[in-house]
PyMOL Python script that loads the backbone (N, CA, C, O; Angstrom):
from pymol import cmd

cmd.read_pdbstr("""\
ATOM      1  N   MET A   1     -54.244 150.505  33.189  1.00  0.00           N
ATOM      2  CA  MET A   1     -54.713 150.357  34.561  1.00  0.00           C
ATOM      3  C   MET A   1     -55.901 151.284  34.793  1.00  0.00           C
ATOM      4  O   MET A   1     -55.921 152.414  34.305  1.00  0.00           O
ATOM      5  N   ALA A   2     -56.870 150.808  35.529  1.00  0.00           N
ATOM      6  CA  ALA A   2     -58.080 151.579  35.774  1.00  0.00           C
ATOM      7  C   ALA A   2     -57.816 152.707  36.769  1.00  0.00           C
ATOM      8  O   ALA A   2     -57.032 152.557  37.707  1.00  0.00           O
ATOM      9  N   PRO A   3     -58.482 153.832  36.546  1.00  0.00           N
ATOM     10  CA  PRO A   3     -58.332 154.920  37.510  1.00  0.00           C
ATOM     11  C   PRO A   3     -58.874 154.506  38.863  1.00  0.00           C
ATOM     12  O   PRO A   3     -59.811 153.714  38.956  1.00  0.00           O
ATOM     13  N   SER A   4     -58.274 155.049  39.907  1.00  0.00           N
ATOM     14  CA  SER A   4     -58.648 154.622  41.252  1.00  0.00           C
ATOM     15  C   SER A   4     -59.868 155.354  41.796  1.00  0.00           C
ATOM     16  O   SER A   4     -60.495 154.886  42.746  1.00  0.00           O
ATOM     17  N   THR A   5     -60.207 156.482  41.213  1.00  0.00           N
ATOM     18  CA  THR A   5     -61.342 157.239  41.738  1.00  0.00           C
ATOM     19  C   THR A   5     -62.384 157.471  40.655  1.00  0.00           C
ATOM     20  O   THR A   5     -62.106 157.356  39.461  1.00  0.00           O
ATOM     21  N   LEU A   6     -63.569 157.795  41.096  1.00  0.00           N
ATOM     22  CA  LEU A   6     -64.656 158.115  40.182  1.00  0.00           C
ATOM     23  C   LEU A   6     -64.300 159.341  39.351  1.00  0.00           C
ATOM     24  O   LEU A   6     -64.530 159.355  38.141  1.00  0.00           O
ATOM     25  N   ASP A   7     -63.744 160.367  39.983  1.00  0.00           N
ATOM     26  CA  ASP A   7     -63.369 161.577  39.248  1.00  0.00           C
ATOM     27  C   ASP A   7     -62.354 161.275  38.153  1.00  0.00           C
ATOM     28  O   ASP A   7     -62.439 161.825  37.055  1.00  0.00           O
ATOM     29  N   ASP A   8     -61.391 160.402  38.451  1.00  0.00           N
ATOM     30  CA  ASP A   8     -60.404 160.021  37.433  1.00  0.00           C
ATOM     31  C   ASP A   8     -61.088 159.349  36.250  1.00  0.00           C
ATOM     32  O   ASP A   8     -60.783 159.651  35.096  1.00  0.00           O
ATOM     33  N   ALA A   9     -62.011 158.440  36.537  1.00  0.00           N
ATOM     34  CA  ALA A   9     -62.710 157.721  35.470  1.00  0.00           C
ATOM     35  C   ALA A   9     -63.533 158.676  34.613  1.00  0.00           C
ATOM     36  O   ALA A   9     -63.655 158.480  33.404  1.00  0.00           O
ATOM     37  N   LEU A  10     -64.090 159.697  35.231  1.00  0.00           N
ATOM     38  CA  LEU A  10     -64.908 160.661  34.501  1.00  0.00           C
ATOM     39  C   LEU A  10     -64.080 161.598  33.631  1.00  0.00           C
ATOM     40  O   LEU A  10     -64.608 162.186  32.687  1.00  0.00           O
ATOM     41  N   ARG A  11     -62.808 161.747  33.929  1.00  0.00           N
ATOM     42  CA  ARG A  11     -61.931 162.625  33.144  1.00  0.00           C
ATOM     43  C   ARG A  11     -61.493 161.985  31.826  1.00  0.00           C
ATOM     44  O   ARG A  11     -61.074 162.687  30.906  1.00  0.00           O
ATOM     45  N   TYR A  12     -61.585 160.675  31.731  1.00  0.00           N
ATOM     46  CA  TYR A  12     -61.185 159.990  30.499  1.00  0.00           C
ATOM     47  C   TYR A  12     -62.129 160.363  29.366  1.00  0.00           C
ATOM     48  O   TYR A  12     -63.257 160.801  29.591  1.00  0.00           O
ATOM     49  N   GLN A  13     -61.643 160.181  28.140  1.00  0.00           N
ATOM     50  CA  GLN A  13     -62.488 160.361  26.965  1.00  0.00           C
ATOM     51  C   GLN A  13     -62.567 159.046  26.223  1.00  0.00           C
ATOM     52  O   GLN A  13     -61.534 158.554  25.769  1.00  0.00           O
ATOM     53  N   PRO A  14     -63.720 158.460  26.078  1.00  0.00           N
ATOM     54  CA  PRO A  14     -64.980 158.866  26.680  1.00  0.00           C
ATOM     55  C   PRO A  14     -64.999 158.581  28.181  1.00  0.00           C
ATOM     56  O   PRO A  14     -64.287 157.702  28.668  1.00  0.00           O
ATOM     57  N   PRO A  15     -65.824 159.335  28.903  1.00  0.00           N
ATOM     58  CA  PRO A  15     -65.919 159.099  30.349  1.00  0.00           C
ATOM     59  C   PRO A  15     -66.271 157.640  30.650  1.00  0.00           C
ATOM     60  O   PRO A  15     -67.041 157.010  29.924  1.00  0.00           O
ATOM     61  N   CYS A  16     -65.707 157.130  31.710  1.00  0.00           N
ATOM     62  CA  CYS A  16     -65.976 155.777  32.213  1.00  0.00           C
ATOM     63  C   CYS A  16     -65.331 154.674  31.381  1.00  0.00           C
ATOM     64  O   CYS A  16     -65.509 153.495  31.690  1.00  0.00           O
ATOM     65  N   TYR A  17     -64.599 155.020  30.354  1.00  0.00           N
ATOM     66  CA  TYR A  17     -63.969 154.030  29.477  1.00  0.00           C
ATOM     67  C   TYR A  17     -63.096 153.027  30.234  1.00  0.00           C
ATOM     68  O   TYR A  17     -63.192 151.828  29.977  1.00  0.00           O
ATOM     69  N   PRO A  18     -62.250 153.481  31.154  1.00  0.00           N
ATOM     70  CA  PRO A  18     -61.413 152.497  31.866  1.00  0.00           C
ATOM     71  C   PRO A  18     -62.233 151.471  32.645  1.00  0.00           C
ATOM     72  O   PRO A  18     -61.847 150.307  32.742  1.00  0.00           O
ATOM     73  N   ARG A  19     -63.352 151.901  33.192  1.00  0.00           N
ATOM     74  CA  ARG A  19     -64.190 150.968  33.961  1.00  0.00           C
ATOM     75  C   ARG A  19     -64.848 149.950  33.031  1.00  0.00           C
ATOM     76  O   ARG A  19     -65.045 148.796  33.413  1.00  0.00           O
ATOM     77  N   ALA A  20     -65.184 150.367  31.824  1.00  0.00           N
ATOM     78  CA  ALA A  20     -65.745 149.431  30.848  1.00  0.00           C
ATOM     79  C   ALA A  20     -64.694 148.400  30.441  1.00  0.00           C
ATOM     80  O   ALA A  20     -65.009 147.226  30.251  1.00  0.00           O
ATOM     81  N   CYS A  21     -63.450 148.843  30.311  1.00  0.00           N
ATOM     82  CA  CYS A  21     -62.360 147.926  29.954  1.00  0.00           C
ATOM     83  C   CYS A  21     -62.117 146.901  31.057  1.00  0.00           C
ATOM     84  O   CYS A  21     -61.817 145.741  30.775  1.00  0.00           O
ATOM     85  N   VAL A  22     -62.246 147.324  32.300  1.00  0.00           N
ATOM     86  CA  VAL A  22     -62.060 146.412  33.427  1.00  0.00           C
ATOM     87  C   VAL A  22     -63.125 145.310  33.398  1.00  0.00           C
ATOM     88  O   VAL A  22     -62.837 144.154  33.709  1.00  0.00           O
ATOM     89  N   ILE A  23     -64.337 145.669  33.028  1.00  0.00           N
ATOM     90  CA  ILE A  23     -65.406 144.664  32.920  1.00  0.00           C
ATOM     91  C   ILE A  23     -65.051 143.654  31.838  1.00  0.00           C
ATOM     92  O   ILE A  23     -65.181 142.447  32.043  1.00  0.00           O
ATOM     93  N   GLN A  24     -64.609 144.140  30.699  1.00  0.00           N
ATOM     94  CA  GLN A  24     -64.269 143.240  29.598  1.00  0.00           C
ATOM     95  C   GLN A  24     -63.169 142.269  30.012  1.00  0.00           C
ATOM     96  O   GLN A  24     -63.244 141.075  29.723  1.00  0.00           O
ATOM     97  N   ALA A  25     -62.156 142.784  30.684  1.00  0.00           N
ATOM     98  CA  ALA A  25     -61.055 141.931  31.145  1.00  0.00           C
ATOM     99  C   ALA A  25     -61.556 140.898  32.152  1.00  0.00           C
ATOM    100  O   ALA A  25     -61.148 139.737  32.107  1.00  0.00           O
ATOM    101  N   CYS A  26     -62.431 141.314  33.051  1.00  0.00           N
ATOM    102  CA  CYS A  26     -62.984 140.403  34.052  1.00  0.00           C
ATOM    103  C   CYS A  26     -63.797 139.299  33.383  1.00  0.00           C
ATOM    104  O   CYS A  26     -63.672 138.128  33.740  1.00  0.00           O
ATOM    105  N   LEU A  27     -64.620 139.669  32.425  1.00  0.00           N
ATOM    106  CA  LEU A  27     -65.437 138.677  31.729  1.00  0.00           C
ATOM    107  C   LEU A  27     -64.562 137.662  30.992  1.00  0.00           C
ATOM    108  O   LEU A  27     -64.822 136.459  31.038  1.00  0.00           O
ATOM    109  N   GLN A  28     -63.541 138.146  30.325  1.00  0.00           N
ATOM    110  CA  GLN A  28     -62.644 137.236  29.612  1.00  0.00           C
ATOM    111  C   GLN A  28     -61.947 136.288  30.591  1.00  0.00           C
ATOM    112  O   GLN A  28     -61.826 135.091  30.330  1.00  0.00           O
ATOM    113  N   LYS A  29     -61.500 136.830  31.700  1.00  0.00           N
ATOM    114  CA  LYS A  29     -60.788 136.031  32.704  1.00  0.00           C
ATOM    115  C   LYS A  29     -61.694 134.960  33.317  1.00  0.00           C
ATOM    116  O   LYS A  29     -61.227 133.880  33.680  1.00  0.00           O
ATOM    117  N   ASN A  30     -62.985 135.263  33.428  1.00  0.00           N
ATOM    118  CA  ASN A  30     -63.927 134.376  34.112  1.00  0.00           C
ATOM    119  C   ASN A  30     -64.887 133.653  33.168  1.00  0.00           C
ATOM    120  O   ASN A  30     -65.999 133.298  33.557  1.00  0.00           O
ATOM    121  N   GLY A  31     -64.456 133.442  31.938  1.00  0.00           N
ATOM    122  CA  GLY A  31     -65.274 132.683  30.993  1.00  0.00           C
ATOM    123  C   GLY A  31     -66.624 133.318  30.710  1.00  0.00           C
ATOM    124  O   GLY A  31     -67.612 132.614  30.498  1.00  0.00           O
ATOM    125  N   TYR A  32     -66.671 134.631  30.704  1.00  0.00           N
ATOM    126  CA  TYR A  32     -67.886 135.404  30.436  1.00  0.00           C
ATOM    127  C   TYR A  32     -69.014 135.104  31.421  1.00  0.00           C
ATOM    128  O   TYR A  32     -70.194 135.160  31.073  1.00  0.00           O
ATOM    129  N   ASN A  33     -68.631 134.788  32.652  1.00  0.00           N
ATOM    130  CA  ASN A  33     -69.586 134.576  33.736  1.00  0.00           C
ATOM    131  C   ASN A  33     -69.803 135.927  34.416  1.00  0.00           C
ATOM    132  O   ASN A  33     -69.003 136.355  35.248  1.00  0.00           O
ATOM    133  N   GLU A  34     -70.895 136.586  34.046  1.00  0.00           N
ATOM    134  CA  GLU A  34     -71.177 137.946  34.527  1.00  0.00           C
ATOM    135  C   GLU A  34     -71.275 138.019  36.048  1.00  0.00           C
ATOM    136  O   GLU A  34     -70.947 139.049  36.638  1.00  0.00           O
ATOM    137  N   SER A  35     -71.715 136.955  36.682  1.00  0.00           N
ATOM    138  CA  SER A  35     -71.889 136.976  38.138  1.00  0.00           C
ATOM    139  C   SER A  35     -70.562 137.163  38.871  1.00  0.00           C
ATOM    140  O   SER A  35     -70.554 137.580  40.029  1.00  0.00           O
ATOM    141  N   ARG A  36     -69.453 136.863  38.220  1.00  0.00           N
ATOM    142  CA  ARG A  36     -68.141 137.033  38.845  1.00  0.00           C
ATOM    143  C   ARG A  36     -67.562 138.429  38.649  1.00  0.00           C
ATOM    144  O   ARG A  36     -66.474 138.726  39.143  1.00  0.00           O
ATOM    145  N   CYS A  37     -68.276 139.278  37.938  1.00  0.00           N
ATOM    146  CA  CYS A  37     -67.782 140.629  37.644  1.00  0.00           C
ATOM    147  C   CYS A  37     -68.736 141.707  38.170  1.00  0.00           C
ATOM    148  O   CYS A  37     -68.747 142.833  37.673  1.00  0.00           O
ATOM    149  N   GLY A  38     -69.524 141.353  39.167  1.00  0.00           N
ATOM    150  CA  GLY A  38     -70.531 142.275  39.685  1.00  0.00           C
ATOM    151  C   GLY A  38     -69.965 143.581  40.208  1.00  0.00           C
ATOM    152  O   GLY A  38     -70.541 144.642  39.965  1.00  0.00           O
ATOM    153  N   ALA A  39     -68.858 143.528  40.914  1.00  0.00           N
ATOM    154  CA  ALA A  39     -68.269 144.757  41.463  1.00  0.00           C
ATOM    155  C   ALA A  39     -67.819 145.690  40.347  1.00  0.00           C
ATOM    156  O   ALA A  39     -67.957 146.909  40.454  1.00  0.00           O
ATOM    157  N   GLN A  40     -67.283 145.115  39.282  1.00  0.00           N
ATOM    158  CA  GLN A  40     -66.837 145.929  38.157  1.00  0.00           C
ATOM    159  C   GLN A  40     -68.018 146.550  37.413  1.00  0.00           C
ATOM    160  O   GLN A  40     -67.951 147.699  36.976  1.00  0.00           O
ATOM    161  N   ILE A  41     -69.090 145.787  37.274  1.00  0.00           N
ATOM    162  CA  ILE A  41     -70.293 146.301  36.624  1.00  0.00           C
ATOM    163  C   ILE A  41     -70.890 147.430  37.465  1.00  0.00           C
ATOM    164  O   ILE A  41     -71.278 148.470  36.933  1.00  0.00           O
ATOM    165  N   ASP A  42     -70.960 147.220  38.776  1.00  0.00           N
ATOM    166  CA  ASP A  42     -71.469 148.267  39.662  1.00  0.00           C
ATOM    167  C   ASP A  42     -70.627 149.533  39.559  1.00  0.00           C
ATOM    168  O   ASP A  42     -71.166 150.640  39.571  1.00  0.00           O
ATOM    169  N   ALA A  43     -69.314 149.379  39.459  1.00  0.00           N
ATOM    170  CA  ALA A  43     -68.423 150.544  39.356  1.00  0.00           C
ATOM    171  C   ALA A  43     -68.686 151.312  38.057  1.00  0.00           C
ATOM    172  O   ALA A  43     -68.693 152.543  38.051  1.00  0.00           O
ATOM    173  N   LEU A  44     -68.901 150.585  36.960  1.00  0.00           N
ATOM    174  CA  LEU A  44     -69.223 151.265  35.695  1.00  0.00           C
ATOM    175  C   LEU A  44     -70.545 151.994  35.817  1.00  0.00           C
ATOM    176  O   LEU A  44     -70.655 153.153  35.416  1.00  0.00           O
ATOM    177  N   TYR A  45     -71.546 151.330  36.363  1.00  0.00           N
ATOM    178  CA  TYR A  45     -72.858 151.969  36.499  1.00  0.00           C
ATOM    179  C   TYR A  45     -72.784 153.205  37.390  1.00  0.00           C
ATOM    180  O   TYR A  45     -73.451 154.205  37.124  1.00  0.00           O
ATOM    181  N   GLU A  46     -71.984 153.139  38.438  1.00  0.00           N
ATOM    182  CA  GLU A  46     -71.791 154.302  39.300  1.00  0.00           C
ATOM    183  C   GLU A  46     -71.190 155.452  38.488  1.00  0.00           C
ATOM    184  O   GLU A  46     -71.631 156.596  38.602  1.00  0.00           O
ATOM    185  N   CYS A  47     -70.204 155.146  37.685  1.00  0.00           N
ATOM    186  CA  CYS A  47     -69.551 156.157  36.856  1.00  0.00           C
ATOM    187  C   CYS A  47     -70.542 156.758  35.853  1.00  0.00           C
ATOM    188  O   CYS A  47     -70.606 157.976  35.692  1.00  0.00           O
ATOM    189  N   CYS A  48     -71.298 155.913  35.195  1.00  0.00           N
ATOM    190  CA  CYS A  48     -72.266 156.379  34.204  1.00  0.00           C
ATOM    191  C   CYS A  48     -73.337 157.252  34.848  1.00  0.00           C
ATOM    192  O   CYS A  48     -73.728 158.279  34.294  1.00  0.00           O
ATOM    193  N   SER A  49     -73.802 156.843  36.006  1.00  0.00           N
ATOM    194  CA  SER A  49     -74.807 157.620  36.722  1.00  0.00           C
ATOM    195  C   SER A  49     -74.280 159.016  37.053  1.00  0.00           C
ATOM    196  O   SER A  49     -74.981 160.013  36.878  1.00  0.00           O
ATOM    197  N   GLU A  50     -73.060 159.072  37.523  1.00  0.00           N
ATOM    198  CA  GLU A  50     -72.451 160.364  37.845  1.00  0.00           C
ATOM    199  C   GLU A  50     -72.232 161.200  36.587  1.00  0.00           C
ATOM    200  O   GLU A  50     -72.395 162.420  36.618  1.00  0.00           O
ATOM    201  N   MET A  51     -71.866 160.558  35.493  1.00  0.00           N
ATOM    202  CA  MET A  51     -71.688 161.277  34.230  1.00  0.00           C
ATOM    203  C   MET A  51     -72.993 161.964  33.822  1.00  0.00           C
ATOM    204  O   MET A  51     -72.983 163.127  33.420  1.00  0.00           O
ATOM    205  N   TYR A  52     -74.118 161.244  33.926  1.00  0.00           N
ATOM    206  CA  TYR A  52     -75.408 161.829  33.570  1.00  0.00           C
ATOM    207  C   TYR A  52     -75.760 162.987  34.514  1.00  0.00           C
ATOM    208  O   TYR A  52     -76.334 163.985  34.078  1.00  0.00           O
ATOM    209  N   LYS A  53     -75.423 162.862  35.789  1.00  0.00           N
ATOM    210  CA  LYS A  53     -75.685 163.953  36.732  1.00  0.00           C
ATOM    211  C   LYS A  53     -74.895 165.193  36.360  1.00  0.00           C
ATOM    212  O   LYS A  53     -75.415 166.307  36.417  1.00  0.00           O
ATOM    213  N   ARG A  54     -73.639 165.003  35.980  1.00  0.00           N
ATOM    214  CA  ARG A  54     -72.764 166.145  35.684  1.00  0.00           C
ATOM    215  C   ARG A  54     -72.982 166.733  34.296  1.00  0.00           C
ATOM    216  O   ARG A  54     -72.922 167.950  34.120  1.00  0.00           O
ATOM    217  N   GLU A  55     -73.236 165.877  33.313  1.00  0.00           N
ATOM    218  CA  GLU A  55     -73.286 166.340  31.925  1.00  0.00           C
ATOM    219  C   GLU A  55     -74.693 166.429  31.360  1.00  0.00           C
ATOM    220  O   GLU A  55     -74.885 166.942  30.258  1.00  0.00           O
ATOM    221  N   GLY A  56     -75.664 165.945  32.087  1.00  0.00           N
ATOM    222  CA  GLY A  56     -77.038 166.017  31.627  1.00  0.00           C
ATOM    223  C   GLY A  56     -77.499 164.732  30.975  1.00  0.00           C
ATOM    224  O   GLY A  56     -76.690 163.911  30.542  1.00  0.00           O
ATOM    225  N   LEU A  57     -78.795 164.570  30.912  1.00  0.00           N
ATOM    226  CA  LEU A  57     -79.394 163.332  30.429  1.00  0.00           C
ATOM    227  C   LEU A  57     -79.219 163.133  28.934  1.00  0.00           C
ATOM    228  O   LEU A  57     -79.369 162.018  28.435  1.00  0.00           O
ATOM    229  N   ALA A  58     -78.903 164.204  28.213  1.00  0.00           N
ATOM    230  CA  ALA A  58     -78.716 164.087  26.764  1.00  0.00           C
ATOM    231  C   ALA A  58     -77.316 163.587  26.413  1.00  0.00           C
ATOM    232  O   ALA A  58     -77.007 163.387  25.238  1.00  0.00           O
ATOM    233  N   SER A  59     -76.481 163.387  27.408  1.00  0.00           N
ATOM    234  CA  SER A  59     -75.116 162.911  27.163  1.00  0.00           C
ATOM    235  C   SER A  59     -75.140 161.553  26.478  1.00  0.00           C
ATOM    236  O   SER A  59     -76.001 160.715  26.749  1.00  0.00           O
ATOM    237  N   LYS A  60     -74.184 161.356  25.592  1.00  0.00           N
ATOM    238  CA  LYS A  60     -74.051 160.067  24.913  1.00  0.00           C
ATOM    239  C   LYS A  60     -72.647 159.555  25.161  1.00  0.00           C
ATOM    240  O   LYS A  60     -71.677 160.313  25.169  1.00  0.00           O
ATOM    241  N   ASN A  61     -72.561 158.238  25.365  1.00  0.00           N
ATOM    242  CA  ASN A  61     -71.287 157.646  25.692  1.00  0.00           C
ATOM    243  C   ASN A  61     -71.340 156.174  25.292  1.00  0.00           C
ATOM    244  O   ASN A  61     -72.263 155.459  25.683  1.00  0.00           O
ATOM    245  N   VAL A  62     -70.361 155.721  24.519  1.00  0.00           N
ATOM    246  CA  VAL A  62     -70.356 154.336  24.059  1.00  0.00           C
ATOM    247  C   VAL A  62     -70.153 153.350  25.207  1.00  0.00           C
ATOM    248  O   VAL A  62     -70.447 152.164  25.060  1.00  0.00           O
ATOM    249  N   CYS A  63     -69.661 153.821  26.330  1.00  0.00           N
ATOM    250  CA  CYS A  63     -69.385 152.946  27.471  1.00  0.00           C
ATOM    251  C   CYS A  63     -70.587 152.774  28.393  1.00  0.00           C
ATOM    252  O   CYS A  63     -70.611 151.865  29.222  1.00  0.00           O
ATOM    253  N   CYS A  64     -71.572 153.634  28.251  1.00  0.00           N
ATOM    254  CA  CYS A  64     -72.699 153.644  29.196  1.00  0.00           C
ATOM    255  C   CYS A  64     -74.022 153.388  28.492  1.00  0.00           C
ATOM    256  O   CYS A  64     -74.236 153.839  27.367  1.00  0.00           O
ATOM    257  N   PRO A  65     -74.912 152.655  29.167  1.00  0.00           N
ATOM    258  CA  PRO A  65     -76.264 152.510  28.615  1.00  0.00           C
ATOM    259  C   PRO A  65     -76.999 153.847  28.694  1.00  0.00           C
ATOM    260  O   PRO A  65     -76.619 154.730  29.464  1.00  0.00           O
ATOM    261  N   LYS A  66     -78.042 153.985  27.901  1.00  0.00           N
ATOM    262  CA  LYS A  66     -78.869 155.192  28.000  1.00  0.00           C
ATOM    263  C   LYS A  66     -79.327 155.352  29.437  1.00  0.00           C
ATOM    264  O   LYS A  66     -79.456 154.373  30.173  1.00  0.00           O
ATOM    265  N   GLU A  67     -79.569 156.580  29.826  1.00  0.00           N
ATOM    266  CA  GLU A  67     -79.870 156.881  31.228  1.00  0.00           C
ATOM    267  C   GLU A  67     -81.069 156.094  31.739  1.00  0.00           C
ATOM    268  O   GLU A  67     -81.037 155.602  32.867  1.00  0.00           O
ATOM    269  N   SER A  68     -82.122 155.963  30.943  1.00  0.00           N
ATOM    270  CA  SER A  68     -83.314 155.228  31.394  1.00  0.00           C
ATOM    271  C   SER A  68     -82.996 153.747  31.604  1.00  0.00           C
ATOM    272  O   SER A  68     -83.469 153.145  32.569  1.00  0.00           O
ATOM    273  N   LEU A  69     -82.205 153.159  30.718  1.00  0.00           N
ATOM    274  CA  LEU A  69     -81.812 151.765  30.876  1.00  0.00           C
ATOM    275  C   LEU A  69     -80.862 151.603  32.062  1.00  0.00           C
ATOM    276  O   LEU A  69     -80.943 150.618  32.796  1.00  0.00           O
ATOM    277  N   LEU A  70     -79.973 152.557  32.246  1.00  0.00           N
ATOM    278  CA  LEU A  70     -79.058 152.516  33.381  1.00  0.00           C
ATOM    279  C   LEU A  70     -79.826 152.472  34.699  1.00  0.00           C
ATOM    280  O   LEU A  70     -79.510 151.671  35.579  1.00  0.00           O
ATOM    281  N   LYS A  71     -80.830 153.330  34.834  1.00  0.00           N
ATOM    282  CA  LYS A  71     -81.638 153.331  36.061  1.00  0.00           C
ATOM    283  C   LYS A  71     -82.296 151.977  36.280  1.00  0.00           C
ATOM    284  O   LYS A  71     -82.307 151.464  37.399  1.00  0.00           O
ATOM    285  N   LEU A  72     -82.841 151.398  35.221  1.00  0.00           N
ATOM    286  CA  LEU A  72     -83.484 150.091  35.324  1.00  0.00           C
ATOM    287  C   LEU A  72     -82.479 149.030  35.752  1.00  0.00           C
ATOM    288  O   LEU A  72     -82.755 148.244  36.658  1.00  0.00           O
ATOM    289  N   LYS A  73     -81.315 149.001  35.107  1.00  0.00           N
ATOM    290  CA  LYS A  73     -80.296 148.000  35.440  1.00  0.00           C
ATOM    291  C   LYS A  73     -79.813 148.151  36.884  1.00  0.00           C
ATOM    292  O   LYS A  73     -79.599 147.154  37.574  1.00  0.00           O
ATOM    293  N   MET A  74     -79.641 149.389  37.340  1.00  0.00           N
ATOM    294  CA  MET A  74     -79.197 149.619  38.720  1.00  0.00           C
ATOM    295  C   MET A  74     -80.266 149.155  39.705  1.00  0.00           C
ATOM    296  O   MET A  74     -79.949 148.581  40.747  1.00  0.00           O
ATOM    297  N   LYS A  75     -81.521 149.403  39.376  1.00  0.00           N
ATOM    298  CA  LYS A  75     -82.623 148.953  40.234  1.00  0.00           C
ATOM    299  C   LYS A  75     -82.662 147.429  40.292  1.00  0.00           C
ATOM    300  O   LYS A  75     -82.814 146.849  41.367  1.00  0.00           O
ATOM    301  N   GLN A  76     -82.524 146.785  39.139  1.00  0.00           N
ATOM    302  CA  GLN A  76     -82.532 145.325  39.093  1.00  0.00           C
ATOM    303  C   GLN A  76     -81.381 144.734  39.894  1.00  0.00           C
ATOM    304  O   GLN A  76     -81.568 143.757  40.618  1.00  0.00           O
ATOM    305  N   ARG A  77     -80.196 145.317  39.772  1.00  0.00           N
ATOM    306  CA  ARG A  77     -79.035 144.811  40.506  1.00  0.00           C
ATOM    307  C   ARG A  77     -79.229 144.979  42.009  1.00  0.00           C
ATOM    308  O   ARG A  77     -78.857 144.099  42.786  1.00  0.00           O
ATOM    309  N   ALA A  78     -79.811 146.106  42.422  1.00  0.00           N
ATOM    310  CA  ALA A  78     -80.075 146.322  43.849  1.00  0.00           C
ATOM    311  C   ALA A  78     -81.076 145.291  44.369  1.00  0.00           C
ATOM    312  O   ALA A  78     -80.916 144.769  45.472  1.00  0.00           O
ATOM    313  N   GLU A  79     -82.101 145.002  43.582  1.00  0.00           N
ATOM    314  CA  GLU A  79     -83.092 144.003  43.985  1.00  0.00           C
ATOM    315  C   GLU A  79     -82.475 142.610  44.055  1.00  0.00           C
ATOM    316  O   GLU A  79     -82.782 141.835  44.961  1.00  0.00           O
ATOM    317  N   GLU A  80     -81.607 142.296  43.099  1.00  0.00           N
ATOM    318  CA  GLU A  80     -80.933 140.995  43.114  1.00  0.00           C
ATOM    319  C   GLU A  80     -80.061 140.852  44.356  1.00  0.00           C
ATOM    320  O   GLU A  80     -80.025 139.792  44.980  1.00  0.00           O
ATOM    321  N   LYS A  81     -79.365 141.918  44.707  1.00  0.00           N
ATOM    322  CA  LYS A  81     -78.518 141.877  45.904  1.00  0.00           C
ATOM    323  C   LYS A  81     -79.365 141.694  47.154  1.00  0.00           C
ATOM    324  O   LYS A  81     -79.002 140.925  48.045  1.00  0.00           O
ATOM    325  N   ALA A  82     -80.494 142.395  47.227  1.00  0.00           N
ATOM    326  CA  ALA A  82     -81.374 142.278  48.389  1.00  0.00           C
ATOM    327  C   ALA A  82     -81.948 140.868  48.478  1.00  0.00           C
ATOM    328  O   ALA A  82     -82.010 140.291  49.564  1.00  0.00           O
ATOM    329  N   THR A  83     -82.364 140.315  47.357  1.00  0.00           N
ATOM    330  CA  THR A  83     -82.915 138.967  47.325  1.00  0.00           C
ATOM    331  C   THR A  83     -81.842 137.956  47.681  1.00  0.00           C
ATOM    332  O   THR A  83     -82.098 137.019  48.438  1.00  0.00           O
ATOM    333  N   GLY A  84     -80.655 138.132  47.150  1.00  0.00           N
ATOM    334  CA  GLY A  84     -79.549 137.239  47.470  1.00  0.00           C
ATOM    335  C   GLY A  84     -79.216 137.264  48.936  1.00  0.00           C
ATOM    336  O   GLY A  84     -78.901 136.228  49.520  1.00  0.00           O
ATOM    337  N   ALA A  85     -79.281 138.439  49.545  1.00  0.00           N
ATOM    338  CA  ALA A  85     -79.010 138.572  50.973  1.00  0.00           C
ATOM    339  C   ALA A  85     -80.062 137.829  51.778  1.00  0.00           C
ATOM    340  O   ALA A  85     -79.743 137.213  52.794  1.00  0.00           O
ATOM    341  N   GLU A  86     -81.319 137.879  51.336  1.00  0.00           N
ATOM    342  CA  GLU A  86     -82.388 137.179  52.040  1.00  0.00           C
ATOM    343  C   GLU A  86     -82.197 135.672  51.926  1.00  0.00           C
ATOM    344  O   GLU A  86     -82.415 134.942  52.893  1.00  0.00           O
ATOM    345  N   VAL A  87     -81.794 135.209  50.758  1.00  0.00           N
ATOM    346  CA  VAL A  87     -81.557 133.774  50.565  1.00  0.00           C
ATOM    347  C   VAL A  87     -80.424 133.324  51.481  1.00  0.00           C
ATOM    348  O   VAL A  87     -80.510 132.262  52.098  1.00  0.00           O
ATOM    349  N   GLN A  88     -79.365 134.122  51.572  1.00  0.00           N
ATOM    350  CA  GLN A  88     -78.227 133.781  52.426  1.00  0.00           C
ATOM    351  C   GLN A  88     -78.667 133.692  53.883  1.00  0.00           C
ATOM    352  O   GLN A  88     -78.257 132.773  54.592  1.00  0.00           O
ATOM    353  N   LYS A  89     -79.493 134.627  54.340  1.00  0.00           N
ATOM    354  CA  LYS A  89     -79.974 134.617  55.729  1.00  0.00           C
ATOM    355  C   LYS A  89     -80.786 133.356  55.991  1.00  0.00           C
ATOM    356  O   LYS A  89     -80.643 132.729  57.040  1.00  0.00           O
ATOM    357  N   THR A  90     -81.645 132.983  55.034  1.00  0.00           N
ATOM    358  CA  THR A  90     -82.486 131.810  55.193  1.00  0.00           C
ATOM    359  C   THR A  90     -81.639 130.539  55.270  1.00  0.00           C
ATOM    360  O   THR A  90     -81.934 129.646  56.065  1.00  0.00           O
ATOM    361  N   ARG A  91     -80.602 130.456  54.459  1.00  0.00           N
ATOM    362  CA  ARG A  91     -79.745 129.269  54.448  1.00  0.00           C
ATOM    363  C   ARG A  91     -78.976 129.110  55.749  1.00  0.00           C
ATOM    364  O   ARG A  91     -78.630 127.988  56.121  1.00  0.00           O
ATOM    365  N   ARG A  92     -78.705 130.182  56.437  1.00  0.00           N
ATOM    366  CA  ARG A  92     -77.918 130.116  57.668  1.00  0.00           C
ATOM    367  C   ARG A  92     -78.739 129.576  58.847  1.00  0.00           C
ATOM    368  O   ARG A  92     -78.172 129.115  59.838  1.00  0.00           O
ATOM    369  N   ARG A  93     -80.043 129.630  58.741  1.00  0.00           N
ATOM    370  CA  ARG A  93     -80.904 129.214  59.844  1.00  0.00           C
ATOM    371  C   ARG A  93     -80.890 127.760  60.058  1.00  0.00           C
ATOM    372  O   ARG A  93     -81.570 127.261  60.955  1.00  0.00           O
TER     373      ARG A  93
END
""", "prot")
cmd.dss("prot")
cmd.show_as("cartoon", "prot")
cmd.util.cbc("prot")
cmd.orient("prot")
């Protein structure tokens, strides 16, 4: 079972491992449709981001992308959410 808090997830070895497992389970359950596992992906990225803040940018972790790639992926996901929200607003009109 996945830890309920960010601090719990960071205490695991390797850090964020339970959140990575939750993504894998979600993908398997949903036929590897990544769009159905967005909340789980965001939770992993949140954990990885916090790990880099606490342990430094030189930290290595099999569960997390490199810090530079993580920043890019988080930026892309935020832009996708913003664009999706705009599309939803337009469709409602």
